[in-house]
C-alpha positions in Angstrom: -20.2 -54.0 -18.1 -20.1 -52.4 -21.3 -23.8 -50.8 -20.6 -22.5 -49.3 -17.3 -19.6 -47.8 -18.8 -21.8 -46.1 -21.4 -23.9 -44.7 -18.7 -20.9 -43.5 -16.6 -19.3 -41.7 -19.6 -22.7 -40.0 -20.3 -22.9 -38.8 -16.8 -19.3 -37.3 -17.1 -20.1 -35.7 -20.4 -23.4 -34.2 -18.9 -21.4 -33.0 -15.8 -18.8 -31.3 -17.8 -21.4 -29.5 -20.2 -22.8 -28.2 -17.0 -19.7 -26.8 -15.7 -19.0 -25.1 -19.1 -22.5 -23.6 -19.5 -22.9 -19.9 -19.9 -25.2 -19.4 -16.9 -22.6 -21.2 -14.4 -19.9 -19.2 -15.7 -22.0 -15.8 -15.3 -22.4 -17.1 -11.4 -18.6 -17.8 -10.9 -16.9 -15.1 -8.9 -14.6 -13.0 -11.0 -12.1 -12.8 -8.1 -11.7 -16.4 -7.6 -10.7 -16.9 -11.5 -8.1 -13.9 -11.1 -6.9 -14.9 -7.7 -6.5 -18.4 -8.6 -8.1 -19.6 -5.1 -11.5 -20.9 -4.1 -11.7 -18.3 -1.1 -14.9 -16.3 -1.5 -15.8 -14.7 1.7 -18.2 -12.0 2.5 -16.6 -9.7 5.2 -19.5 -7.1 5.6 -20.2 -6.9 9.2 -17.7 -9.3 10.6 -15.9 -6.4 12.7 -17.8 -3.1 13.8 -14.5 -1.0 13.8 -10.9 -0.8 12.4 -7.8 0.6 14.0 -4.8 0.8 12.0 -0.8 1.3 12.5 2.0 1.0 10.4 4.3 3.3 7.7 3.4 5.2 4.5 1.6 2.3 3.1 -1.0 2.5 6.0 -1.1 6.3 6.7 -4.0 8.0 5.2 -3.2 11.4 6.6 -1.3 11.8 9.8 2.1 12.8 8.6 0.5 15.5 6.5 -1.6 16.7 9.3 1.4 17.0 11.7 3.6 18.6 8.9 6.0 16.0 8.6 5.9 15.7 4.8 8.2 17.8 2.1 6.1 20.8 0.9 5.9 19.4 -2.5 4.4 16.1 -1.6 1.0 15.8 -2.8 1.3 18.9 -5.5 0.7 16.3 -8.1 -3.1 16.6 -7.3 -3.2 20.2 -8.5 -1.3 19.0 -11.9 -4.0 16.5 -12.4 -6.8 18.7 -11.5 -5.1 21.6 -14.2 -4.8 18.9 -16.8 -8.5 17.7 -16.3 -9.8 21.5 -16.2 -8.2 22.1 -19.5 -10.3 19.3 -21.0 -7.5 17.4 -22.5 -8.7 14.0 -21.6 -7.1 11.1 -20.1 -5.0 9.0 -22.5 -3.7 5.8 -21.3 0.0 5.6 -20.4 2.3 3.2 -22.6 5.9 2.1 -22.2 8.1 -1.0 -22.0 7.0 -3.6 -19.7 10.5 -4.4 -18.3 12.4 -3.3 -15.4 15.9 -3.0 -17.2 18.1 -0.2 -16.0 17.8 1.5 -19.5 14.1 1.8 -19.4 12.6 5.2 -20.9 11.9 7.7 -18.4 8.7 9.1 -20.4 5.4 7.7 -20.1 3.7 8.9 -23.2 -0.1 8.8 -23.9 -2.8 10.4 -25.9 -6.5 11.6 -26.1 -7.9 13.4 -28.8 -4.3 14.6 -29.6 -3.3 15.7 -26.1 0.0 14.6 -24.8 0.1 11.8 -22.1 2.3 13.6 -19.8 1.3 16.6 -17.3 4.1 18.7 -16.1 4.6 20.3 -12.7 5.9 23.8 -12.1 6.2 25.9 -8.9 4.5 29.3 -8.4 4.3 31.5 -5.1 0.7 30.7 -4.9 1.1 26.8 -4.9 1.6 24.2 -7.6 0.3 24.8 -11.2 -0.8 22.3 -13.5 -0.1 22.2 -17.4 -0.3 20.1 -20.2 0.0 20.3 -24.2 -2.1 19.4 -27.0 -1.4 18.4 -30.4 -1.9 21.1 -33.2 -2.8 24.6 -32.0 -4.7 23.6 -28.9 -3.3 23.8 -25.5 -4.4 24.3 -22.1 -3.1 25.4 -18.4 -4.9 25.7 -15.2 -3.1 26.7 -11.9 -4.2 25.3 -8.7 -3.7 27.6 -5.6 -4.1 24.7 -3.1 -1.0 23.6 -1.3 -0.3 20.0 -0.5 -0.2 20.8 3.1 -3.9 21.8 3.3 -5.6 21.2 0.1 -4.7 17.5 -0.6 -6.8 14.5 1.0 -5.1 11.3 2.2 -1.4 11.4 2.7 -0.4 12.6 -0.7 1.8 9.7 -1.2 -0.5 7.9 -3.5 -2.9 8.7 -6.1 -6.0 6.9 -3.9 -7.0 4.4 -1.6 -4.4 2.2 0.4 -4.8 -1.4 1.3 -6.5 -0.5 4.7 -9.4 1.5 2.7 -10.1 -1.4 0.6 -10.4 -3.6 3.6 -12.8 -1.3 5.6 -14.8 -1.3 2.2 -15.0 -5.0 2.2 -16.0 -5.0 5.9 -18.7 -2.6 5.1 -17.6 0.5 7.0 -16.1 3.7 5.7 -12.4 4.3 5.6 -11.1 5.0 9.2 -10.0 8.6 9.5 -6.5 9.9 10.6 -6.2 10.2 14.1 -4.6 13.5 13.7 -7.9 14.8 12.0 -9.5 16.3 15.2 -12.8 17.1 13.7 -13.3 13.3 12.2 -16.0 10.8 13.5 -14.0 7.8 14.9 -17.4 5.5 15.5 -15.8 3.2 13.1 -12.2 3.2 14.3 -9.2 5.2 13.6 -6.0 5.4 11.4 -2.8 5.8 13.7 -0.1 5.0 11.1 2.4 7.7 10.4 4.5 7.7 7.1 8.3 7.2 7.7 7.8 5.5 11.1 11.0 4.0 12.3 12.2 1.6 14.7 15.3 3.5 15.3 15.4 6.3 18.0 15.2 10.0 16.4 19.0 10.7 17.7 19.9 8.1 15.3 19.1 10.4 12.4 20.8 13.6 13.7 24.1 12.3 13.1 23.8 10.0 9.9 23.7 10.6 6.2 20.1 9.7 5.8 17.8 9.9 2.8 15.0 12.0 3.8 13.1 11.4 0.9 9.4 12.7 1.1 10.0 13.6 4.9 10.9 17.1 6.2 11.6 16.0 9.8 13.3 13.6 11.6 11.2 10.3 11.6 9.0 9.4 14.4 9.5 6.1 16.3 6.8 3.7 15.8 6.1 3.4 19.6 4.6 7.0 19.0 1.7 5.4 17.3 1.1 3.2 20.5 1.1 6.5 22.6 -1.7 8.1 20.4 -3.8 5.1 20.8 -3.4 4.8 24.4 -4.6 8.6 24.5 -7.5 7.7 22.2 -8.7 5.1 24.8 -8.2 7.4 27.6 -9.9 10.3 26.0 -12.9 7.8 25.1 -13.0 6.6 28.9 -13.3 10.1 29.8 -16.0 10.6 27.5 -14.4 12.7 25.0 -13.8 11.7 21.2 -16.3 9.3 20.1 -17.6 9.1 23.8 -17.2 5.4 24.7 -14.4 3.2 24.7 -14.4 0.7 21.6 -15.4 -2.6 21.4 -12.1 -4.7 21.3 -14.0 -7.9 21.1 -15.6 -6.6 17.7 -12.4 -4.7 16.4 -9.8 -5.5 13.8 -6.3 -4.3 14.4 -4.1 -3.7 11.3 -0.6 -3.1 11.4 1.0 -2.0 8.0 4.4 -2.6 7.0 7.2 -1.1 9.5 10.8 -0.9 8.2 10.7 -0.6 4.7 11.8 3.0 4.5 14.6 2.4 7.2 16.2 0.1 4.5 16.2 2.9 2.1 17.5 5.7 4.4 20.4 3.6 5.7 22.1 2.9 2.3 24.7 5.3 2.9 25.5 4.6 6.6 28.5 2.3 6.8 28.8 -0.4 9.0 25.2 -0.7 9.7 23.8 -4.4 9.7 20.5 -4.9 8.0 20.2 -7.9 10.2 20.4 -5.6 13.2 17.9 -3.2 11.6 15.4 -5.9 11.2 15.7 -7.2 14.6 14.9 -3.6 15.9 12.3 -3.2 13.7 10.7 -6.4 14.7 10.8 -5.9 18.4 9.3 -2.6 18.0 6.4 -4.2 16.1 6.3 -6.9 18.8 6.2 -4.1 21.4 3.5 -2.4 19.6 1.5 -5.9 19.5 1.7 -6.3 23.2 0.8 -2.9 24.1 -2.6 -3.1 21.9 -3.2 -6.5 23.6 -2.8 -5.0 27.0 -5.6 -2.5 26.0 -7.7 -5.5 25.1 -7.0 -6.0 21.5 -7.9 -9.7 20.3 -7.7 -9.8 16.5 -5.0 -8.3 14.8 -3.6 -8.7 11.1 0.2 -8.0 10.7 1.6 -7.1 7.2 5.1 -8.1 6.1 7.1 -6.1 3.9 6.8 -6.2 0.2 9.7 -6.8 -2.2 10.9 -3.3 -2.2 14.0 -4.3 -4.3 11.4 -4.0 -7.4 10.8 -0.3 -6.4 12.6 2.5 -8.8 14.3 3.6 -5.7 16.2 0.5 -5.0 16.6 -0.3 -8.6 18.3 3.2 -9.0 20.5 2.7 -6.0 21.7 -0.8 -6.6 24.1 -1.9 -9.6 22.5 -3.3 -12.4 24.5 -6.3 -12.0 22.8 -7.3 -9.1 19.3 -8.1 -10.5 17.2 -11.2 -9.5 15.1 -13.3 -12.2 12.0 -10.6 -11.9 14.7 -7.8 -12.6 14.7 -6.6 -9.2 17.5 -5.5 -6.8 18.6 -9.0 -5.5 20.4 -7.8 -2.3 17.9 -5.8 -1.1 14.9 -8.2 -1.5 17.0 -10.8 0.1 17.2 -8.6 3.0 13.3 -8.1 3.1 12.8 -12.0 2.8 15.1 -12.3 5.7 12.9 -9.7 7.8 9.8 -11.4 7.0 11.0 -14.9 8.0 12.0 -13.2 11.4 8.8 -11.4 11.8 6.7 -14.6 11.1 8.8 -16.2 14.0 8.3 -13.5 16.4 4.5 -13.6 15.8 4.6 -17.3 16.3 6.0 -16.7 19.6 3.6 -14.0 20.3 0.6 -16.3 19.3 1.7 -18.8 22.0 2.1 -16.0 24.6 -1.3 -14.6 23.9 -3.7 -17.6 23.3 -6.7 -15.7 23.7 -5.7 -13.4 20.6 -5.5 -14.4 16.8 -2.4 -12.7 14.9 -2.8 -13.2 11.0 0.7 -12.6 9.2 -0.4 -10.7 5.9 2.2 -11.9 3.1 2.9 -8.9 1.1 5.7 -10.5 -0.7 3.6 -13.3 -1.6 0.8 -11.1 -2.9 3.2 -8.7 -4.7 4.9 -11.8 -6.5 1.5 -13.2 -7.6 0.6 -9.7 -9.3 3.9 -9.1 -10.7 4.2 -12.5 -12.4 0.9 -11.9 -14.2 0.6 -8.1 -14.1 -1.1 -8.0 -17.3 -3.8 -10.3 -16.2 -4.4 -7.7 -13.2 -4.8 -4.8 -15.7 -1.3 -3.4 -15.3 0.9 -2.5 -18.4 3.9 -0.9 -16.3 5.1 -3.2 -13.3 8.2 -1.2 -12.6 8.1 2.4 -13.9 6.6 5.1 -11.8 3.5 7.0 -12.7 4.5 10.2 -11.1 8.1 11.4 -11.5 10.8 12.7 -13.7 10.4 11.8 -17.1 14.3 11.9 -17.6 14.8 9.7 -14.7 15.3 5.8 -15.0 12.0 4.4 -14.4 10.6 7.7 -14.5 12.3 8.3 -11.3 15.2 10.8 -10.0 16.0 11.4 -6.4 16.5 15.1 -7.0 12.7 15.4 -8.6 10.5 13.4 -6.6 6.6 13.5 -7.4 4.9 16.7 -6.9 8.1 18.8 -7.0 9.1 21.2 -10.0 10.1 19.1 -13.3 7.9 16.2 -12.6 5.1 14.7 -14.4 2.0 12.5 -14.0 1.2 9.8 -16.5 -2.3 9.7 -17.8 -3.7 6.4 -16.2 -2.4 5.5 -13.1 -4.4 2.1 -12.9 -2.0 0.8 -15.7 1.1 1.3 -13.1 1.9 -0.7 -10.1 4.3 2.2 -8.9 2.9 5.5 -8.1 6.3 7.8 -7.3 9.1 5.5 -7.3 8.8 4.6 -3.6 5.0 3.9 -3.0 2.4 1.9 -5.0 -0.3 3.1 -6.9 -4.1 2.8 -5.6 -4.7 0.3 -8.4 -1.8 -2.0 -6.7 -3.3 -1.3 -3.4 -6.4 -2.7 -4.6 -4.9 -5.6 -6.2 -2.8 -6.2 -2.9 -6.2 -6.1 -0.6 -7.9 -8.8 -2.9 -5.0 -10.9 -2.6 -5.1 -10.8 1.4 -8.8 -11.3 1.3 -9.5 -13.8 -1.5 -6.0 -14.7 -2.8 -4.8 -16.9 0.1 -2.0 -14.4 1.1 -2.5 -14.4 4.9 -1.7 -17.1 7.6 -4.2 -18.0 9.0 -6.6 -16.9 6.3 -9.0 -13.9 6.7 -11.9 -16.5 6.6 -10.1 -18.5 9.3 -10.0 -15.2 11.7 -13.7 -14.6 11.1 -14.5 -18.1 11.7 -12.3 -18.0 14.9 -14.3 -14.8 15.8 -17.6 -16.3 15.5 -16.4 -19.6 17.6 -16.9 -21.9 14.3 -13.5 -23.3 14.8 -11.0 -23.3 17.7 -7.9 -20.9 17.7 
């Protein structure tokens, strides 16, 4: 018996040594380690095309192209270009890690003596960028392009969105905005529109509503379904891409809808958040059913993130109403209830359309995973905005939004989870996309979605 025990112990020791070997460690997918999951799926080629819908977190240009955004939106791009052209380097941002109300509004950094802030100022020719360096050196470069025509994307983020990183994982180019009439839509199209609402446009004509980055009255979510139907009809008639999309090989992505509604109505008395959630969810349900009617089969629907962790809501809510994460507790409770209602509605739709696969993308869960270990994901600032007013709390001031006069851009946006106080940075979008694909934050998983499509498992 003792001999067998020794042999068994020797085998265990050998196995442990093998698992700890450098060669095996080198072959371990780093994403698996960071995202604490065994999901390691290759999505390349799983879908031939992608069609996206939703709000500002998914819109990659439609609001800008249709003149829906304030003139200052996207002005930060010229600021950054001016800074880089001045040869001042790219220092890393620093600041406090917490989300306390008294957080400093300045994000200093340095690179070769250059200050870590870039200032925006207006001129008749557009937005100029300037930055000061230590000692006698200084540099200022003006940008003549306005945010309306010279800024790519939606201007509400410094880079890629979740949908862009998803397309990358699928091995296709990021799908262009529908309103770009010269674009190639062979890989799909993006119909998302910043500021989309569940409420009728007439509602906003008589209420004290926060406009934020929007210039005009927001469009209802059903506008996007109309665009898609027009797109399909045009394809049938030989226009656009020339052929109707292959629905059986297309992925439909519905980004979060409703987050900005909760922000806009904070000054509106006697308006129930539960009523607003139900209206939002029914509009999303109508969108889903309209897409199914056109032949859509595979769909991912995002829940809302805990927007109470964003500077906008931290600023608007009392400091006494903070949860254990330092976020606005009441706002996040509303979002949590919204997401629960959405999941129940998706369950009902799944039963109604058994031929389809509806995946819930849990943005709340993904965000909280990143927040709980933000240093591990490469972030230094979980709450403070990268672009905004350095004199405002969390680098955020409602009177001086990102890109407008008296606003600044941090030196390293990849260290910030929040871009402008209302939207996330490209780095955060990348982290969330990985959480959706590899981090177990979708139900069913993206892996199961692909296996259902391939017929490996039953729906």
